[in-house]
C-alpha positions as CSV (number, residue, x, y, z in Angstrom):
1,M,88.6,-44.7,23.9
2,P,85.8,-42.5,22.5
3,R,85.2,-43.0,18.8
4,F,85.7,-39.4,17.9
5,L,89.1,-39.3,19.7
6,A,90.3,-42.5,17.9
7,H,89.3,-40.9,14.6
8,A,91.3,-37.7,15.5
9,L,94.3,-39.8,16.5
10,L,94.1,-41.6,13.2
11,I,94.2,-38.3,11.3
12,V,97.1,-37.0,13.3
13,C,99.1,-40.2,12.8
14,A,98.3,-40.4,9.1
15,A,99.4,-36.8,8.4
16,P,103.2,-37.3,8.7
17,F,103.0,-40.5,6.6
18,M,101.1,-38.6,3.9
19,A,103.6,-35.8,3.9
20,A,106.5,-38.2,3.7
21,T,104.8,-40.0,0.8
22,D,104.2,-36.7,-1.0
23,E,107.8,-35.7,-0.6
24,A,109.0,-39.0,-1.9
25,R,106.8,-38.6,-4.9
26,Y,108.0,-35.1,-5.5
27,A,111.6,-36.3,-5.3
28,T,111.0,-38.9,-7.9
29,E,109.3,-36.4,-10.2
30,R,112.1,-34.0,-9.7
31,K,114.7,-36.6,-10.8
32,A,112.6,-37.3,-13.9
33,L,112.4,-33.6,-14.6
34,L,116.2,-33.2,-14.4
35,A,116.6,-36.0,-17.0
36,E,114.2,-34.2,-19.3
37,I,116.0,-30.9,-18.9
38,Q,119.3,-32.5,-20.0
39,R,117.5,-34.1,-23.0
40,D,116.2,-30.6,-23.9
41,A,119.7,-29.2,-23.5
42,A,121.0,-31.7,-26.0
43,A,118.2,-31.0,-28.4
44,T,118.8,-27.2,-28.3
45,A,122.6,-27.4,-28.3
46,D,123.0,-26.0,-31.8
47,A,121.3,-22.8,-30.7
48,T,122.6,-22.5,-27.1
49,G,126.1,-24.0,-27.4
50,R,125.2,-26.0,-24.2
51,P,124.8,-29.7,-25.1
52,H,124.4,-30.4,-21.3
53,F,124.1,-28.3,-18.2
54,S,126.7,-28.4,-15.5
55,A,126.6,-30.6,-12.4
56,R,126.4,-27.5,-10.2
57,V,123.4,-26.1,-12.0
58,M,121.6,-29.5,-12.0
59,A,122.3,-30.0,-8.3
60,A,120.7,-26.6,-7.6
61,M,117.7,-27.6,-9.7
62,D,117.4,-30.8,-7.7
63,A,117.8,-29.0,-4.4
64,V,114.9,-26.5,-4.8
65,P,111.4,-27.9,-4.1
66,R,109.5,-26.4,-7.0
67,H,106.2,-27.6,-5.5
68,R,106.7,-25.1,-2.7
69,F,106.7,-22.2,-5.3
70,V,103.5,-22.9,-7.1
71,P,99.9,-22.5,-5.8
72,P,98.6,-25.6,-4.0
73,R,96.1,-26.3,-6.8
74,N,99.1,-26.7,-9.2
75,A,101.3,-28.8,-6.9
76,G,100.5,-31.9,-8.9
77,S,102.1,-30.3,-12.0
78,A,105.0,-28.7,-10.2
79,Y,107.6,-30.9,-11.9
80,A,106.1,-30.7,-15.4
81,N,108.6,-29.0,-17.7
82,R,106.4,-26.0,-18.4
83,P,105.5,-22.7,-16.9
84,L,102.6,-22.5,-14.5
85,P,100.4,-19.6,-13.3
86,I,101.2,-18.1,-9.9
87,G,98.5,-15.3,-9.9
88,H,98.5,-11.7,-10.7
89,G,99.0,-12.5,-14.4
90,Q,102.4,-13.9,-13.7
91,T,104.0,-17.4,-14.2
92,I,106.8,-19.5,-12.8
93,S,109.2,-20.2,-15.7
94,Q,109.6,-23.5,-17.4
95,P,112.3,-25.5,-15.5
96,Y,114.4,-26.0,-18.7
97,I,114.5,-22.2,-19.2
98,V,115.4,-21.6,-15.5
99,A,118.3,-24.1,-15.9
100,L,119.4,-22.5,-19.2
101,M,119.4,-19.0,-17.9
102,T,121.3,-20.1,-14.8
103,E,123.8,-22.0,-16.9
104,L,124.4,-19.0,-19.2
105,L,125.5,-16.8,-16.2
106,E,128.4,-19.2,-15.5
107,L,128.1,-18.5,-11.7
108,Q,130.8,-18.8,-9.1
109,P,130.4,-19.5,-5.4
110,D,131.3,-15.9,-4.3
111,D,129.2,-14.1,-6.9
112,V,126.6,-11.5,-6.0
113,I,123.6,-11.6,-8.4
114,L,120.7,-9.3,-9.2
115,E,117.4,-10.8,-10.3
116,V,114.7,-8.7,-11.8
117,G,111.3,-10.3,-11.4
118,T,111.1,-12.4,-8.3
119,G,107.7,-13.9,-9.0
120,S,107.2,-16.8,-6.6
121,G,111.0,-16.9,-5.7
122,Y,111.8,-20.1,-7.6
123,Q,114.6,-18.7,-9.8
124,A,116.1,-16.8,-6.9
125,A,116.2,-20.0,-4.9
126,V,118.1,-21.8,-7.7
127,L,120.6,-18.9,-7.9
128,A,121.0,-18.9,-4.1
129,E,122.1,-22.5,-4.2
130,L,125.1,-21.4,-6.4
131,V,126.2,-18.0,-5.2
132,A,127.0,-15.9,-2.1
133,R,124.1,-13.4,-2.4
134,V,121.0,-12.8,-4.5
135,H,119.2,-9.5,-4.6
136,T,115.8,-9.8,-6.2
137,I,113.3,-7.2,-7.2
138,E,109.5,-7.7,-7.7
139,I,107.1,-4.9,-8.7
140,I,103.9,-6.7,-7.6
141,A,103.5,-6.2,-3.9
142,P,101.7,-9.5,-3.0
143,L,104.2,-11.5,-4.9
144,A,107.1,-9.8,-3.3
145,A,105.6,-10.4,0.2
146,S,104.8,-14.0,-0.4
147,A,108.1,-14.8,-2.1
148,G,110.0,-13.2,0.8
149,K,108.0,-15.2,3.3
150,R,108.4,-18.4,1.4
151,L,112.2,-18.1,0.9
152,K,112.7,-17.4,4.7
153,E,110.5,-20.5,5.5
154,L,112.7,-22.6,3.3
155,G,115.9,-21.4,5.0
156,Y,117.3,-19.1,2.3
157,R,119.4,-16.5,4.2
158,N,121.4,-15.2,1.3
159,I,118.4,-13.8,-0.6
160,R,117.1,-10.3,-0.2
161,V,113.7,-9.4,-1.7
162,K,112.8,-5.8,-2.6
163,L,109.5,-4.3,-3.8
164,G,110.2,-2.0,-6.7
165,D,110.7,-1.4,-10.4
166,G,113.4,-3.7,-11.6
167,Y,114.1,-1.6,-14.7
168,Y,116.2,0.6,-12.6
169,G,118.0,-2.2,-10.8
170,W,119.2,-2.0,-7.2
171,P,122.2,0.4,-7.3
172,E,122.9,0.1,-3.6
173,H,124.4,-3.3,-4.0
174,A,126.0,-2.9,-7.4
175,P,128.1,-3.8,-9.3
176,Y,126.8,-7.3,-9.8
177,D,128.7,-10.4,-11.1
178,G,125.6,-11.4,-13.0
179,I,122.1,-10.1,-13.7
180,L,119.1,-12.3,-14.6
181,V,115.9,-10.8,-15.9
182,T,112.7,-12.9,-15.8
183,A,110.4,-10.6,-17.8
184,A,110.6,-9.4,-21.4
185,A,112.0,-5.9,-22.1
186,T,111.6,-4.1,-25.4
187,S,115.3,-3.2,-25.1
188,I,118.0,-3.8,-22.5
189,P,117.6,-1.3,-19.6
190,P,120.6,1.0,-19.4
191,P,120.6,1.0,-15.6
192,L,121.1,-2.7,-15.6
193,I,124.0,-2.5,-18.0
194,K,125.6,0.1,-15.7
195,Q,125.2,-2.0,-12.6
196,L,126.8,-5.1,-14.2
197,K,130.4,-5.6,-13.1
198,P,133.2,-5.6,-15.8
199,G,133.6,-9.3,-16.7
200,G,130.0,-9.9,-15.8
201,R,127.1,-11.4,-17.7
202,M,123.4,-10.6,-18.0
203,V,120.6,-12.9,-19.3
204,I,117.4,-11.1,-20.4
205,P,114.5,-11.8,-22.8
206,V,114.2,-8.9,-25.3
207,G,111.3,-8.3,-27.7
208,T,107.7,-7.5,-28.1
209,P,105.4,-8.2,-25.1
210,F,103.1,-11.2,-25.5
211,F,105.0,-12.4,-28.5
212,T,108.1,-14.5,-29.0
213,Q,111.2,-12.7,-27.7
214,D,115.0,-13.4,-28.0
215,L,116.8,-14.7,-25.0
216,I,119.9,-12.4,-25.0
217,L,123.2,-13.1,-23.3
218,L,125.0,-9.8,-22.6
219,R,128.7,-9.8,-21.8
220,K,130.6,-6.8,-20.4
221,D,134.4,-7.2,-20.8
222,A,137.1,-6.0,-18.4
223,K,137.2,-2.6,-20.2
224,G,133.4,-2.2,-20.0
225,K,132.7,-3.1,-23.7
226,V,129.3,-4.7,-24.1
227,T,128.5,-7.5,-26.6
228,T,125.2,-9.4,-27.0
229,T,124.3,-12.8,-28.4
230,S,120.8,-14.1,-29.2
231,V,120.5,-17.6,-27.7
232,L,117.0,-18.9,-28.2
233,P,113.4,-17.7,-28.9
234,V,111.4,-17.5,-25.7
235,A,108.1,-16.2,-24.4
236,F,108.0,-14.2,-21.1
237,V,105.5,-11.9,-19.5
238,P,106.4,-8.2,-20.0
239,L,108.7,-6.2,-17.8
240,T,106.4,-3.5,-16.3
241,G,106.9,-0.2,-14.6
242,D,106.5,3.5,-14.9
243,R,108.6,4.4,-18.0
């Protein structure tokens, strides 16, 4: 056998083994991350009222391969419990915050959810593990395109990605059982409140851009009355758009 051909065969044979090894490592790191998230939940229980996160939410966090939602150069840090840059001045949120925001929505299997700020698609994928449909809006065209492609490649058929200004929501599919906003607004957008179903919940960071904000849980009761609760200080990139 020619030496160059033997070398090529070695590379081809080694590739599946290396991929399997990487996946096993990621799985181990993901399990460690889940344990850390539950420790953080216990540590912040006085503020959040959630001493631990539900088995459904944690199973969703375990099911989503975060390393597929970060740039390849950051794959080695994919399961660190911190935000990571994804380009265009945006970040993928800290896993603990993703789990907390998901938990606060109290999702049911037949829910229809609106997400504002698709980013890399990670939060949408976590939501999609728990509900019937996720409609997600991203204002940055390259992120919307790459997230849509990535989610399809990973087999998510219950997520629809739209390029647009999330401040105005997505009225065609309203009302929503829950709304999750992954960028900080200076105030809660009225169109989003309008599109929230009576009995629904919204989780949104509110405050000054590039400073600490309050993570707000908004509830709309059966009669349409809205109440808000400040859950935790957070730091998100700002909600952008033409307003």
